[in-house]
mmCIF file as gemmi writes it, N, C-alpha and C atoms, coordinates in Angstrom:
data_model
loop_
_atom_site.group_PDB
_atom_site.id
_atom_site.type_symbol
_atom_site.label_atom_id
_atom_site.label_alt_id
_atom_site.label_comp_id
_atom_site.label_asym_id
_atom_site.label_entity_id
_atom_site.label_seq_id
_atom_site.pdbx_PDB_ins_code
_atom_site.Cartn_x
_atom_site.Cartn_y
_atom_site.Cartn_z
_atom_site.occupancy
_atom_site.B_iso_or_equiv
_atom_site.pdbx_formal_charge
_atom_site.auth_seq_id
_atom_site.auth_asym_id
_atom_site.pdbx_PDB_model_num
ATOM 1 N N . MET Axp A 1 ? -4.177 3.644 23.454 1 0 ? 1 A 1
ATOM 2 C CA . MET Axp A 1 ? -3.66 2.72 22.464 1 0 ? 1 A 1
ATOM 3 C C . MET Axp A 1 ? -2.99 1.555 23.197 1 0 ? 1 A 1
ATOM 4 N N . SER Axp A 2 ? -3.216 0.361 22.668 1 0 ? 2 A 1
ATOM 5 C CA . SER Axp A 2 ? -2.649 -0.831 23.283 1 0 ? 2 A 1
ATOM 6 C C . SER Axp A 2 ? -1.136 -0.862 23.093 1 0 ? 2 A 1
ATOM 7 N N . THR Axp A 3 ? -0.444 -1.346 24.109 1 0 ? 3 A 1
ATOM 8 C CA . THR Axp A 3 ? 1.02 -1.418 24.016 1 0 ? 3 A 1
ATOM 9 C C . THR Axp A 3 ? 1.497 -2.672 23.31 1 0 ? 3 A 1
ATOM 10 N N . ASP Axp A 4 ? 0.576 -3.604 22.975 1 0 ? 4 A 1
ATOM 11 C CA . ASP Axp A 4 ? 0.999 -4.819 22.295 1 0 ? 4 A 1
ATOM 12 C C . ASP Axp A 4 ? 0.914 -4.714 20.77 1 0 ? 4 A 1
ATOM 13 N N . LEU Axp A 5 ? 0.724 -3.51 20.262 1 0 ? 5 A 1
ATOM 14 C CA . LEU Axp A 5 ? 0.696 -3.309 18.819 1 0 ? 5 A 1
ATOM 15 C C . LEU Axp A 5 ? 2.109 -3.286 18.253 1 0 ? 5 A 1
ATOM 16 N N . PRO Axp A 6 ? 2.274 -3.781 17.029 1 0 ? 6 A 1
ATOM 17 C CA . PRO Axp A 6 ? 3.598 -3.74 16.4 1 0 ? 6 A 1
ATOM 18 C C . PRO Axp A 6 ? 4.084 -2.294 16.219 1 0 ? 6 A 1
ATOM 19 N N . ALA Axp A 7 ? 5.378 -2.145 16.205 1 0 ? 7 A 1
ATOM 20 C CA . ALA Axp A 7 ? 5.99 -0.815 16.085 1 0 ? 7 A 1
ATOM 21 C C . ALA Axp A 7 ? 5.521 -0.089 14.827 1 0 ? 7 A 1
ATOM 22 N N . LEU Axp A 8 ? 5.339 -0.821 13.729 1 0 ? 8 A 1
ATOM 23 C CA . LEU Axp A 8 ? 4.907 -0.191 12.479 1 0 ? 8 A 1
ATOM 24 C C . LEU Axp A 8 ? 3.522 0.429 12.631 1 0 ? 8 A 1
ATOM 25 N N . VAL Axp A 9 ? 2.627 -0.243 13.328 1 0 ? 9 A 1
ATOM 26 C CA . VAL Axp A 9 ? 1.279 0.284 13.542 1 0 ? 9 A 1
ATOM 27 C C . VAL Axp A 9 ? 1.35 1.55 14.393 1 0 ? 9 A 1
ATOM 28 N N . ILE Axp A 10 ? 2.172 1.526 15.418 1 0 ? 10 A 1
ATOM 29 C CA . ILE Axp A 10 ? 2.325 2.702 16.281 1 0 ? 10 A 1
ATOM 30 C C . ILE Axp A 10 ? 2.905 3.869 15.483 1 0 ? 10 A 1
ATOM 31 N N . CYS Axp A 11 ? 3.896 3.591 14.666 1 0 ? 11 A 1
ATOM 32 C CA . CYS Axp A 11 ? 4.503 4.633 13.834 1 0 ? 11 A 1
ATOM 33 C C . CYS Axp A 11 ? 3.469 5.228 12.886 1 0 ? 11 A 1
ATOM 34 N N . LEU Axp A 12 ? 2.669 4.378 12.265 1 0 ? 12 A 1
ATOM 35 C CA . LEU Axp A 12 ? 1.632 4.85 11.349 1 0 ? 12 A 1
ATOM 36 C C . LEU Axp A 12 ? 0.607 5.695 12.093 1 0 ? 12 A 1
ATOM 37 N N . TRP Axp A 13 ? 0.213 5.263 13.282 1 0 ? 13 A 1
ATOM 38 C CA . TRP Axp A 13 ? -0.757 6.002 14.083 1 0 ? 13 A 1
ATOM 39 C C . TRP Axp A 13 ? -0.228 7.398 14.432 1 0 ? 13 A 1
ATOM 40 N N . VAL Axp A 14 ? 1.013 7.472 14.854 1 0 ? 14 A 1
ATOM 41 C CA . VAL Axp A 14 ? 1.614 8.765 15.208 1 0 ? 14 A 1
ATOM 42 C C . VAL Axp A 14 ? 1.672 9.665 13.983 1 0 ? 14 A 1
ATOM 43 N N . TRP Axp A 15 ? 2.06 9.101 12.829 1 0 ? 15 A 1
ATOM 44 C CA . TRP Axp A 15 ? 2.122 9.886 11.595 1 0 ? 15 A 1
ATOM 45 C C . TRP Axp A 15 ? 0.745 10.418 11.224 1 0 ? 15 A 1
ATOM 46 N N . MET Axp A 16 ? -0.269 9.55 11.297 1 0 ? 16 A 1
ATOM 47 C CA . MET Axp A 16 ? -1.62 9.966 10.916 1 0 ? 16 A 1
ATOM 48 C C . MET Axp A 16 ? -2.149 11.05 11.844 1 0 ? 16 A 1
ATOM 49 N N . LYS Axp A 17 ? -1.869 10.958 13.124 1 0 ? 17 A 1
ATOM 50 C CA . LYS Axp A 17 ? -2.334 11.976 14.061 1 0 ? 17 A 1
ATOM 51 C C . LYS Axp A 17 ? -1.718 13.334 13.74 1 0 ? 17 A 1
ATOM 52 N N . GLY Axp A 18 ? -0.475 13.352 13.273 1 0 ? 18 A 1
ATOM 53 C CA . GLY Axp A 18 ? 0.184 14.607 12.932 1 0 ? 18 A 1
ATOM 54 C C . GLY Axp A 18 ? -0.202 15.135 11.571 1 0 ? 18 A 1
ATOM 55 N N . GLU Axp A 19 ? -0.733 14.275 10.715 1 0 ? 19 A 1
ATOM 56 C CA . GLU Axp A 19 ? -1.039 14.62 9.333 1 0 ? 19 A 1
ATOM 57 C C . GLU Axp A 19 ? -2.44 15.214 9.175 1 0 ? 19 A 1
ATOM 58 N N . PHE Axp A 20 ? -3.374 14.811 10.012 1 0 ? 20 A 1
ATOM 59 C CA . PHE Axp A 20 ? -4.766 15.213 9.867 1 0 ? 20 A 1
ATOM 60 C C . PHE Axp A 20 ? -5.249 15.886 11.136 1 0 ? 20 A 1
ATOM 61 N N . ASP Axp A 21 ? -5.949 17.013 10.971 1 0 ? 21 A 1
ATOM 62 C CA . ASP Axp A 21 ? -6.434 17.774 12.129 1 0 ? 21 A 1
ATOM 63 C C . ASP Axp A 21 ? -7.695 17.166 12.736 1 0 ? 21 A 1
ATOM 64 N N . THR Axp A 22 ? -8.523 16.543 11.908 1 0 ? 22 A 1
ATOM 65 C CA . THR Axp A 22 ? -9.786 15.997 12.409 1 0 ? 22 A 1
ATOM 66 C C . THR Axp A 22 ? -10.001 14.587 11.885 1 0 ? 22 A 1
ATOM 67 N N . PRO Axp A 23 ? -10.809 13.81 12.581 1 0 ? 23 A 1
ATOM 68 C CA . PRO Axp A 23 ? -11.159 12.475 12.067 1 0 ? 23 A 1
ATOM 69 C C . PRO Axp A 23 ? -11.862 12.553 10.71 1 0 ? 23 A 1
ATOM 70 N N . ASP Axp A 24 ? -12.622 13.626 10.485 1 0 ? 24 A 1
ATOM 71 C CA . ASP Axp A 24 ? -13.305 13.79 9.196 1 0 ? 24 A 1
ATOM 72 C C . ASP Axp A 24 ? -12.308 13.944 8.053 1 0 ? 24 A 1
ATOM 73 N N . GLU Axp A 25 ? -11.206 14.655 8.287 1 0 ? 25 A 1
ATOM 74 C CA . GLU Axp A 25 ? -10.16 14.797 7.271 1 0 ? 25 A 1
ATOM 75 C C . GLU Axp A 25 ? -9.573 13.439 6.925 1 0 ? 25 A 1
ATOM 76 N N . LEU Axp A 26 ? -9.261 12.655 7.944 1 0 ? 26 A 1
ATOM 77 C CA . LEU Axp A 26 ? -8.703 11.324 7.73 1 0 ? 26 A 1
ATOM 78 C C . LEU Axp A 26 ? -9.684 10.448 6.976 1 0 ? 26 A 1
ATOM 79 N N . SER Axp A 27 ? -10.948 10.479 7.367 1 0 ? 27 A 1
ATOM 80 C CA . SER Axp A 27 ? -11.98 9.682 6.712 1 0 ? 27 A 1
ATOM 81 C C . SER Axp A 27 ? -12.119 10.075 5.243 1 0 ? 27 A 1
ATOM 82 N N . ALA Axp A 28 ? -12.135 11.372 4.964 1 0 ? 28 A 1
ATOM 83 C CA . ALA Axp A 28 ? -12.252 11.849 3.58 1 0 ? 28 A 1
ATOM 84 C C . ALA Axp A 28 ? -11.063 11.387 2.751 1 0 ? 28 A 1
ATOM 85 N N . ARG Axp A 29 ? -9.876 11.409 3.326 1 0 ? 29 A 1
ATOM 86 C CA . ARG Axp A 29 ? -8.672 10.974 2.608 1 0 ? 29 A 1
ATOM 87 C C . ARG Axp A 29 ? -8.733 9.488 2.297 1 0 ? 29 A 1
ATOM 88 N N . ILE Axp A 30 ? -9.157 8.682 3.282 1 0 ? 30 A 1
ATOM 89 C CA . ILE Axp A 30 ? -9.262 7.239 3.071 1 0 ? 30 A 1
ATOM 90 C C . ILE Axp A 30 ? -10.294 6.933 1.988 1 0 ? 30 A 1
ATOM 91 N N . LEU Axp A 31 ? -11.454 7.595 2.045 1 0 ? 31 A 1
ATOM 92 C CA . LEU Axp A 31 ? -12.48 7.362 1.03 1 0 ? 31 A 1
ATOM 93 C C . LEU Axp A 31 ? -12.021 7.804 -0.353 1 0 ? 31 A 1
ATOM 94 N N . GLY Axp A 32 ? -11.268 8.894 -0.416 1 0 ? 32 A 1
ATOM 95 C CA . GLY Axp A 32 ? -10.733 9.348 -1.701 1 0 ? 32 A 1
ATOM 96 C C . GLY Axp A 32 ? -9.764 8.351 -2.301 1 0 ? 32 A 1
ATOM 97 N N . ILE Axp A 33 ? -8.896 7.803 -1.479 1 0 ? 33 A 1
ATOM 98 C CA . ILE Axp A 33 ? -7.932 6.817 -1.958 1 0 ? 33 A 1
ATOM 99 C C . ILE Axp A 33 ? -8.637 5.529 -2.363 1 0 ? 33 A 1
ATOM 100 N N . ALA Axp A 34 ? -9.65 5.122 -1.581 1 0 ? 34 A 1
ATOM 101 C CA . ALA Axp A 34 ? -10.415 3.923 -1.93 1 0 ? 34 A 1
ATOM 102 C C . ALA Axp A 34 ? -11.087 4.101 -3.29 1 0 ? 34 A 1
ATOM 103 N N . GLY Axp A 35 ? -11.627 5.279 -3.542 1 0 ? 35 A 1
ATOM 104 C CA . GLY Axp A 35 ? -12.236 5.561 -4.836 1 0 ? 35 A 1
ATOM 105 C C . GLY Axp A 35 ? -11.219 5.512 -5.965 1 0 ? 35 A 1
ATOM 106 N N . PHE Axp A 36 ? -10.057 6.068 -5.723 1 0 ? 36 A 1
ATOM 107 C CA . PHE Axp A 36 ? -8.976 6.046 -6.707 1 0 ? 36 A 1
ATOM 108 C C . PHE Axp A 36 ? -8.614 4.609 -7.074 1 0 ? 36 A 1
ATOM 109 N N . ILE Axp A 37 ? -8.479 3.764 -6.065 1 0 ? 37 A 1
ATOM 110 C CA . ILE Axp A 37 ? -8.125 2.358 -6.288 1 0 ? 37 A 1
ATOM 111 C C . ILE Axp A 37 ? -9.243 1.653 -7.046 1 0 ? 37 A 1
ATOM 112 N N . ALA Axp A 38 ? -10.49 1.885 -6.655 1 0 ? 38 A 1
ATOM 113 C CA . ALA Axp A 38 ? -11.624 1.229 -7.311 1 0 ? 38 A 1
ATOM 114 C C . ALA Axp A 38 ? -11.695 1.598 -8.795 1 0 ? 38 A 1
ATOM 115 N N . GLU Axp A 39 ? -11.421 2.857 -9.112 1 0 ? 39 A 1
ATOM 116 C CA . GLU Axp A 39 ? -11.473 3.307 -10.505 1 0 ? 39 A 1
ATOM 117 C C . GLU Axp A 39 ? -10.381 2.681 -11.354 1 0 ? 39 A 1
ATOM 118 N N . ARG Axp A 40 ? -9.294 2.268 -10.731 1 0 ? 40 A 1
ATOM 119 C CA . ARG Axp A 40 ? -8.145 1.752 -11.474 1 0 ? 40 A 1
ATOM 120 C C . ARG Axp A 40 ? -7.856 0.291 -11.148 1 0 ? 40 A 1
ATOM 121 N N . GLU Axp A 41 ? -8.865 -0.433 -10.717 1 0 ? 41 A 1
ATOM 122 C CA . GLU Axp A 41 ? -8.665 -1.802 -10.268 1 0 ? 41 A 1
ATOM 123 C C . GLU Axp A 41 ? -8.045 -2.684 -11.35 1 0 ? 41 A 1
ATOM 124 N N . ASP Axp A 42 ? -8.55 -2.614 -12.57 1 0 ? 42 A 1
ATOM 125 C CA . ASP Axp A 42 ? -8.005 -3.443 -13.651 1 0 ? 42 A 1
ATOM 126 C C . ASP Axp A 42 ? -6.54 -3.133 -13.912 1 0 ? 42 A 1
ATOM 127 N N . GLN Axp A 43 ? -6.211 -1.854 -13.956 1 0 ? 43 A 1
ATOM 128 C CA . GLN Axp A 43 ? -4.828 -1.451 -14.19 1 0 ? 43 A 1
ATOM 129 C C . GLN Axp A 43 ? -3.921 -1.951 -13.069 1 0 ? 43 A 1
ATOM 130 N N . LEU Axp A 44 ? -4.37 -1.836 -11.835 1 0 ? 44 A 1
ATOM 131 C CA . LEU Axp A 44 ? -3.569 -2.301 -10.7 1 0 ? 44 A 1
ATOM 132 C C . LEU Axp A 44 ? -3.382 -3.809 -10.74 1 0 ? 44 A 1
ATOM 133 N N . ARG Axp A 45 ? -4.422 -4.55 -11.122 1 0 ? 45 A 1
ATOM 134 C CA . ARG Axp A 45 ? -4.306 -6.015 -11.228 1 0 ? 45 A 1
ATOM 135 C C . ARG Axp A 45 ? -3.298 -6.408 -12.309 1 0 ? 45 A 1
ATOM 136 N N . ARG Axp A 46 ? -3.377 -5.75 -13.483 1 0 ? 46 A 1
ATOM 137 C CA . ARG Axp A 46 ? -2.431 -6.058 -14.57 1 0 ? 46 A 1
ATOM 138 C C . ARG Axp A 46 ? -1.002 -5.747 -14.15 1 0 ? 46 A 1
ATOM 139 N N . THR Axp A 47 ? -0.823 -4.601 -13.513 1 0 ? 47 A 1
ATOM 140 C CA . THR Axp A 47 ? 0.516 -4.193 -13.08 1 0 ? 47 A 1
ATOM 141 C C . THR Axp A 47 ? 1.073 -5.182 -12.059 1 0 ? 47 A 1
ATOM 142 N N . THR Axp A 48 ? 0.244 -5.584 -11.109 1 0 ? 48 A 1
ATOM 143 C CA . THR Axp A 48 ? 0.675 -6.547 -10.102 1 0 ? 48 A 1
ATOM 144 C C . THR Axp A 48 ? 1.02 -7.88 -10.742 1 0 ? 48 A 1
ATOM 145 N N . ARG Axp A 49 ? 0.177 -8.357 -11.656 1 0 ? 49 A 1
ATOM 146 C CA . ARG Axp A 49 ? 0.425 -9.624 -12.348 1 0 ? 49 A 1
ATOM 147 C C . ARG Axp A 49 ? 1.738 -9.549 -13.144 1 0 ? 49 A 1
ATOM 148 N N . ASP Axp A 50 ? 1.939 -8.46 -13.865 1 0 ? 50 A 1
ATOM 149 C CA . ASP Axp A 50 ? 3.161 -8.307 -14.662 1 0 ? 50 A 1
ATOM 150 C C . ASP Axp A 50 ? 4.401 -8.275 -13.775 1 0 ? 50 A 1
ATOM 151 N N . LEU Axp A 51 ? 4.314 -7.586 -12.649 1 0 ? 51 A 1
ATOM 152 C CA . LEU Axp A 51 ? 5.438 -7.527 -11.726 1 0 ? 51 A 1
ATOM 153 C C . LEU Axp A 51 ? 5.765 -8.919 -11.176 1 0 ? 51 A 1
ATOM 154 N N . CYS Axp A 52 ? 4.73 -9.661 -10.799 1 0 ? 52 A 1
ATOM 155 C CA . CYS Axp A 52 ? 4.949 -11.025 -10.291 1 0 ? 52 A 1
ATOM 156 C C . CYS Axp A 52 ? 5.586 -11.908 -11.354 1 0 ? 52 A 1
ATOM 157 N N . THR Axp A 53 ? 5.164 -11.761 -12.605 1 0 ? 53 A 1
ATOM 158 C CA . THR Axp A 53 ? 5.75 -12.526 -13.703 1 0 ? 53 A 1
ATOM 159 C C . THR Axp A 53 ? 7.23 -12.185 -13.86 1 0 ? 53 A 1
ATOM 160 N N . GLN Axp A 54 ? 7.56 -10.904 -13.806 1 0 ? 54 A 1
ATOM 161 C CA . GLN Axp A 54 ? 8.955 -10.485 -13.945 1 0 ? 54 A 1
ATOM 162 C C . GLN Axp A 54 ? 9.807 -10.996 -12.793 1 0 ? 54 A 1
ATOM 163 N N . VAL Axp A 55 ? 9.283 -10.954 -11.589 1 0 ? 55 A 1
ATOM 164 C CA . VAL Axp A 55 ? 10.03 -11.451 -10.427 1 0 ? 55 A 1
ATOM 165 C C . VAL Axp A 55 ? 10.263 -12.948 -10.56 1 0 ? 55 A 1
ATOM 166 N N . ALA Axp A 56 ? 9.239 -13.69 -11.005 1 0 ? 56 A 1
ATOM 167 C CA . ALA Axp A 56 ? 9.384 -15.134 -11.177 1 0 ? 56 A 1
ATOM 168 C C . ALA Axp A 56 ? 10.444 -15.455 -12.222 1 0 ? 56 A 1
ATOM 169 N N . LYS Axp A 57 ? 10.441 -14.735 -13.331 1 0 ? 57 A 1
ATOM 170 C CA . LYS Axp A 57 ? 11.448 -14.975 -14.376 1 0 ? 57 A 1
ATOM 171 C C . LYS Axp A 57 ? 12.85 -14.637 -13.875 1 0 ? 57 A 1
ATOM 172 N N . CYS Axp A 58 ? 12.972 -13.563 -13.142 1 0 ? 58 A 1
ATOM 173 C CA . CYS Axp A 58 ? 14.263 -13.179 -12.568 1 0 ? 58 A 1
ATOM 174 C C . CYS Axp A 58 ? 14.756 -14.276 -11.626 1 0 ? 58 A 1
ATOM 175 N N . SER Axp A 59 ? 13.837 -14.821 -10.85 1 0 ? 59 A 1
ATOM 176 C CA . SER Axp A 59 ? 14.191 -15.891 -9.92 1 0 ? 59 A 1
ATOM 177 C C . SER Axp A 59 ? 14.628 -17.146 -10.67 1 0 ? 59 A 1
ATOM 178 N N . GLU Axp A 60 ? 13.96 -17.444 -11.774 1 0 ? 60 A 1
ATOM 179 C CA . GLU Axp A 60 ? 14.293 -18.635 -12.575 1 0 ? 60 A 1
ATOM 180 C C . GLU Axp A 60 ? 15.719 -18.591 -13.079 1 0 ? 60 A 1
ATOM 181 N N . VAL Axp A 61 ? 16.193 -17.405 -13.429 1 0 ? 61 A 1
ATOM 182 C CA . VAL Axp A 61 ? 17.545 -17.285 -13.984 1 0 ? 61 A 1
ATOM 183 C C . VAL Axp A 61 ? 18.527 -16.786 -12.932 1 0 ? 61 A 1
ATOM 184 N N . ALA Axp A 62 ? 18.111 -16.836 -11.679 1 0 ? 62 A 1
ATOM 185 C CA . ALA Axp A 62 ? 18.943 -16.44 -10.551 1 0 ? 62 A 1
ATOM 186 C C . ALA Axp A 62 ? 19.516 -15.022 -10.716 1 0 ? 62 A 1
ATOM 187 N N . GLY Axp A 63 ? 18.718 -14.123 -11.305 1 0 ? 63 A 1
ATOM 188 C CA . GLY Axp A 63 ? 19.111 -12.735 -11.435 1 0 ? 63 A 1
ATOM 189 C C . GLY Axp A 63 ? 20.099 -12.45 -12.548 1 0 ? 63 A 1
ATOM 190 N N . ARG Axp A 64 ? 20.438 -13.484 -13.329 1 0 ? 64 A 1
ATOM 191 C CA . ARG Axp A 64 ? 21.387 -13.252 -14.435 1 0 ? 64 A 1
ATOM 192 C C . ARG Axp A 64 ? 20.707 -12.515 -15.578 1 0 ? 64 A 1
ATOM 193 N N . ILE Axp A 65 ? 21.479 -11.778 -16.334 1 0 ? 65 A 1
ATOM 194 C CA . ILE Axp A 65 ? 20.988 -11.122 -17.52 1 0 ? 65 A 1
ATOM 195 C C . ILE Axp A 65 ? 21.182 -12.079 -18.68 1 0 ? 65 A 1
ATOM 196 N N . LEU Axp A 66 ? 20.108 -12.339 -19.389 1 0 ? 66 A 1
ATOM 197 C CA . LEU Axp A 66 ? 20.162 -13.303 -20.502 1 0 ? 66 A 1
ATOM 198 C C . LEU Axp A 66 ? 20.474 -12.625 -21.801 1 0 ? 66 A 1
């Protein structure tokens, strides 16, 4: 592993090595999560859009409760 990688990448790599016994396990997990995301793409887009709208409104009023 390259030593010029950010600490977060190294931390993630160490975690993944301890979490999965084989590369096939890791691959299956990634493909499963990708499928989960693909099945719920519309819901995730709406949720993200709504969250961004709420953050923008909060910013407009400087966090005050109206």
